[in-house]
Structures are given as C-alpha cells and as structure tokens.
N, C-alpha and C positions, 0 to 999 in steps of 0.2 A: 839504487845497485849500488851503486858506488859514491866514497864520500870523498870529496877531496882533501888534499893538507895543506899545511904551510910549507914554506921551503926549508929544506933539509939544513941542520945547524950543524956546528962543530961539534957538537957532544954527540951527534946521531951514532950510532954504531951498526946499526940495522934501517934495512928498508921493509918494513914488514906489510905484507898482504894477508889480511885476515878472512876466511872465508868461514863465515856462520850464520846463525839466523836470527831476525825479528819477530820471531811467528810464536816465541813465547817469553818476549817481553812483559815485566823488566828485566827478569830472569836472564834472559840471553839480550845481545850478546854476551859470552862469558868475558871475552879479552877487552871489548873494545873501550869500557874504561880506562883499563890500564895502557892501552896505547895513546888516548886521547891526554892523561896526564904526565906525559914522559916527551921527549924530544926526538922519537925516533919519526922519520916520516912515514905515513902508512896510508894504506888505501883497505877499504871494505867492502867484499864482496857478499852481498845479504842474499841467501836462499829464498828470505819470506815470500816475495814476491811471485816467486816461482813453485811455492808450494804451498800457497794458499788457495789456489783450485782445488785442492784435494778437500779441502773444508765445506766447499760451498757447491760445488759443481759434479751433480749426477755422472755426467759424460767424462770428467776426468777422473772421478772414482772407480767405474767401471774397467776403464781402460788401465789401470795402476794396478786391476786386480789381473786382468788378461795379458799386459806385461809384463808379469810375475815381478811387481814391486818396483814398478819404472814408470815415473811419471809422463806423462805427455811432455812438459817441457824440461826434462832432463836435458835433451839437447842445446836448448835456449842457454840452460845454468852452467853447459860445461863450455859453450861458445863465449860466454861471460867473463868465466873467470881465465881462459887463455887471452881473452882482448885486454881486459885489465893487468894482465900480468906482461904482455908484450908493451904496453904502453909504458906500466910503472916501473919495469924492469926491477922487481924485488927481490934482495938478498935472501930472504926466510918469507917461504909460504906456511901459515898456518891455518890449518882444515880442522875444524870441530867435527869430528864424526866423517862427515860428507861422503853419507849414502846414497847420493845421487851422481856423483861425479863421475863422469866416464875415464877411465885408466887412459885413455889415449890424450884425453887432455891434462890429466900429470905427468904424461911423456913429453907434450909437445910444451907445457909452461918448463919444465927440467931443461930441455934443446935449448928453448931459445932464450931463456934466462939466465942458466945455470945457477937459479936458485936451489937452495937447501929445502925441502919439505918435510914438512912437521904435523903429522896427525897426532889431535888430543882426542883420544876414544871416551866418550863419555857412557857407551854401550860397549857389550861383548859383540865384537863384530862375527863372530861362531852361533848366535843365539838365534836361533830361527824365528822369532820373534821380532827380530830389528834390525836382522843383515840384509844385504841384497847383494845381486851376482856383480855389480858393480864395486862395492865397497870389497868385497875379497879379493878380486881380482887388482883392486888398486892397491892392495899392501906392499908388496915388492917396491911400489915406485917413490915410497917415503923412505925417507934418510933417517926418521926417528918416528916410533911410535911411540907417545907417552901415554902407558896405560895407567887407568882410573882402576884396574883392579889388580892385582898380581898372579891370580889364578889364570889370567889370559896370556899373558908374559911369553912363556914358552911358545904358544900355539901361533903367536904371532910370527916369531923367531922361523919358525919350522914353514908358516906361511910365505916368507919372504925378506921381511923386513929386516936389515942389516944392524940397526940397532934399536933398542925395545929399554924401557925407563917405567920405571912405576912414578906415579905424578898424580897428587892427590886430587880431589875434588877440592872445592874452597867456598868463598863467599863473597859476597861485591858490598863493600860497606854503604855503597849509596841507595841498595836496597834491602838489606838485613840490617836492623836495628830495632831496637826497642819501639814498639809502637802503645800509646793507652788512647782507649777509647773515649772521644770528647764531649760523647752525649751519655746518658742511661740506657738509651733505646740500644746505642752500639754496644755498650759493655752486655747487655742480656743478652744480646741476638750470637755475640760471639763467645760467651761464656761455656765453661764445661769443666769437667772433670778430667777426662782423658780426650786427646786430640791425636787424631793423624790424618797426616795429610799426603795423600798418594793412592795411586789406583788399585782395584781389589785384583789381587791373585789368589791363585788356588792355596799356596802355601800360607796365606796372609790369614785366610777364614779361621783356622784355628786359634790362633791369637784373638782375634777379634771374639770369637764363640765365645773365648776364657775368659774375657772382660764385660760379656753380656750375661756372665751368673752372677757377678756381683749387683746386690739388690741397690736398685733407685741410682746407680750410676749414671752421670749426665757424659754421654759418648759423643764427640762431633768427627765425622767422616768425611773428608772432601778429595772430591779427586773422582773418576770415571768408575762406573759400573757398580758402585754401591747401594742405588736405587735401584737394582734389577734382583735384588734375595730381598725378599718377604721378612727375614731378620735382621737386617741391616737397613733396611729402606729406612725405617723412622728415624736413623741417625746421620740420612745423608744430606749433606749440606752444600750441595754441588762444588763447585771448583774454588781456589784462594789464590790470587796473584797479587804481588804487589800490596798495597797498604791492606789490605784482606788478609792476606798469607801473615802479617808481621801480627795484627788483631789473634786473629786465630791463634797463633801459637803464646804470645803475650797473654792472651784470657783465659789459657787454659792450665789447670794445675799442673797437669803432667801431659809433656810432648811425645808419644811413641814415635820411635825409630825404627822401621824395617828395612832391611836390607833384600832385596829382590834374588834368592837363590838361581833363577835362571839366568840372570847378568854375571854371574858371579862376586855379587858382591861381598866385598869383607867393608866395605861403607860405604855412605850415597850422600848426594848434595844438603839431604837434611841433616848429616853428622856435625857440618858446621854452621850451618844456617838457621838451625835450632839455637842452637847457645848465642850466637850473635845477636838473633832476637831478643835476648833476656829469658829464652825459655828454659823450662828445667827438664831434660833429653833423658828417656829411658829408653833405651836402644839395647839389642839384641849383642850379646855378647862374642865379639869377632875378635879377630887378633888384632885388626887396624883400630878397633875402638878405645881394645885395651892399650895399642901402643899412643892413642894421642890424648885420651882422658885417664886422671887417677881416678880407679873406681870408689864408689859412695863419696867421694869427695868433691868433682868437679861434671860426671856425670853417674848415673845407676844403671844397671845393665841386668840382663836377665835371659837365659838359657831354655827356659823351655815356655809354655802356656801357665802350667802352673805357678813358676817362679814369677813370671809375669805378674800374677794375679795376688802373689802374696806382694812384691811389691809395690802393686799401687796400691794394695789395702795402706799399707804401712806408710807409705810418705804422703797420701791423703789425709793421714792422722797426725802428720809430724811436718807444721808449714814453717817455722822456721828452720829447720834443717834442709828441706825442701828448696827454700830460697836460699839459704847460703849454698848450695851445690849449684843451683842457677848461677848466683853471681860469679862463681869461681870459673864455672862452665865458660860463660863469657868473658871473663880474662883470661884464660888461656887460649881460645881463638885466636882473642885480638892481638895477643903479646907474643904466637907462637908462629906468626908470618904464613897466615893462611887465605889471604885474598887472592883471586885471580889475578892481580899485578905481579905476587911472588910466587904463583905457580907459572905466570909467562916467563918469569928471571930464570925459574929450575929448568925449564923447558930449554932456553937458549944455552945455560949452562952446561947443559947435556951434549950441546951439540959443539963445547968448546970455545964458542966465541964469546965477546963481550955482551954483559946487561944491557938493558937499557938504562941510558943515561937519565935522571930526573931531572925535571924543565917541563916548562909549559908549551902545549904543541897547538897550534893554530887550526887542528882537522875538526872541520864543518859536522855536523850533522849529530 
C-alpha cells in the first residue's frame, strides 16, 4: 500500500503523497516513475489492493451496485490515506481521479497536514458512466483540479474547486516505446492493417462498421466488449497491455485513435502512446489533436466515417509516406515534453511552487 523513500535532500522542493493504482499496470501508476526519478521525498498510496476484490468477488460486485458504486473497501482506503498523510506530512497530495475517496478523508488530510490537494482528472467527473457521489462531493476540497478535458473545466469550477487547469495526458517512456516481434509467430499474431485499442462504445461502432466495408481489411480490436457483437467478434483480440500493447501498435500499419464523447475528450492517452510506440496514428480531428500534431505530417486525421475509410485506403497504399509521418509523430511527442514527469511539473507550476529537482531518489517499490 505504501512505499518508503529515502531521506529528503536539500534539492527537494516538495513532499508528495501520490494516490493512484497499480490495477492497470504497467500503464498505471501514472506519476510514480516521475517521483522515483527525482529528489523529492514521496509516499504512494495504492488503490489497487482495495479495488481488486471488485474483479474477483461476487459479493463485492453485488455490494458495489447496491451501494451505488461505493466499494466495500472504500472506508479502508480513506483511512489508509489519512494515516499515511498524518505520518508523512506531505506538502502536496496528488490524487489520480480518486473516485472512492470519502470527502471527509480529504478534509482531514487538509486539516491535519496543511497539504495542497491536487486532482488529476483522467475521466469526466460528471460522466454518469464514471462518476461517484464521493468524487463529486470531493471536488471543493481540492486546491487544483488538473483536467485532461478542456470541456469539463467550467463545470469543475461551478462544483466548487477554486483553481482549474488544463493538463493533458502523456506517456511513460518506460512503457511506451517501439517494440518489434522476436519471432515469426509473434509477428503474425500481432500484424494488422488497422488496430484499435479501447473499449466498445456505441459512438465508436459507426467508425468500425465503416472500416469493415473495406474488402479484405485486416482489423484488430483490443479491449472490452468487442466479442459481444457478431460483426466485430471475428476481429476481437482480447486485451493488450505492456509489451503486447507495444507489439499491437508497432505491428499495425495504421493505429486508430478514437476519443470518448461521453467523456468530453479532446484527446486521450493513446494520442501520445501511439506515436511514442512508433505507430502511425490516424485520429479524430479535434482541436486538441490539431494543436498537438501537424496534420498529414506528424499524424493523420479524419472527421467522419467516410473520411476515415478514405484515409485508410490512401495510407495503406502509401507505405513510405505513412512511415515518415509515424517517425515525425514519434519525434514530436519525444521533444515536446509530454511525459508524465512533464505533467507533474505542470501541475506543480500551476500551484505556484517550485518544480521537482532532478536527482536520484531512493524510493523503493
């Protein structure tokens, strides 16, 4: 649950308590690598052990529904946060989403430590599919809400957070880098014309249906629920994480990047992970994407199912151009400061304090 660190150094500008999860490792925790790389003393409260019973226990699943999305372990998680904060006395607490933290626990942390509380909002807290009562009630206790969606910022202010900032998603260099198959069987298993990694949403189906109209296309769909529909089931390949994720992206000619409208996304994690892994990204044409990448030079975009089909047909027939765009996209994310270390610096900058000092941390875990 809690990872010890080495003694504070003179360079350390903050004592940071991070609340995130190992449940989706290696992608999460998002900021733990950043803290390990720098001299700031830190502690890590891991939500993973508290939430894993929801994956394997029928009792926990039933209770979760009856309690309106509050896990049976929620109280224990909040107690763990308060205990860790009381012992460590952080100056900054960074909570990644924090859907199951009780608002009373946030209040106690502020009262007992005087710490500044930051929420890194990976999801829209007002999206019915992702929100919880505690998440909404906790908004006023945060000193900064770092929103990955510009569209939610006004709503967060109205909900009571005094300071709101747009802080994008990023990528983890330790996880997101080009990976090549080591055996012919591996190359065959991951090869595709078009790959999409992400769950099945109703508004994503028109794009997938459009791709299926292309004769003899090799489509790979990774993520939840694709096997529930007859027309997508033949292309469902389960889940891809870690090395499998890199191989799925790197072995595809085209990597599809769809945003989640119910989440009011302008970009998503894959907006950085695909180029970082060396994939050719064909993404929805959003304001965020247009700001991040030069169209048809560092990424390709589409605005409708028909344009998606047009772009797929074109780029499948132009290998050299596709590879040049993929290389330029990878260079863009690598040089424009889009790692989660950069995002942590951004959040600290928005607080008006010093950033992390570079150095070696002896944090374990």
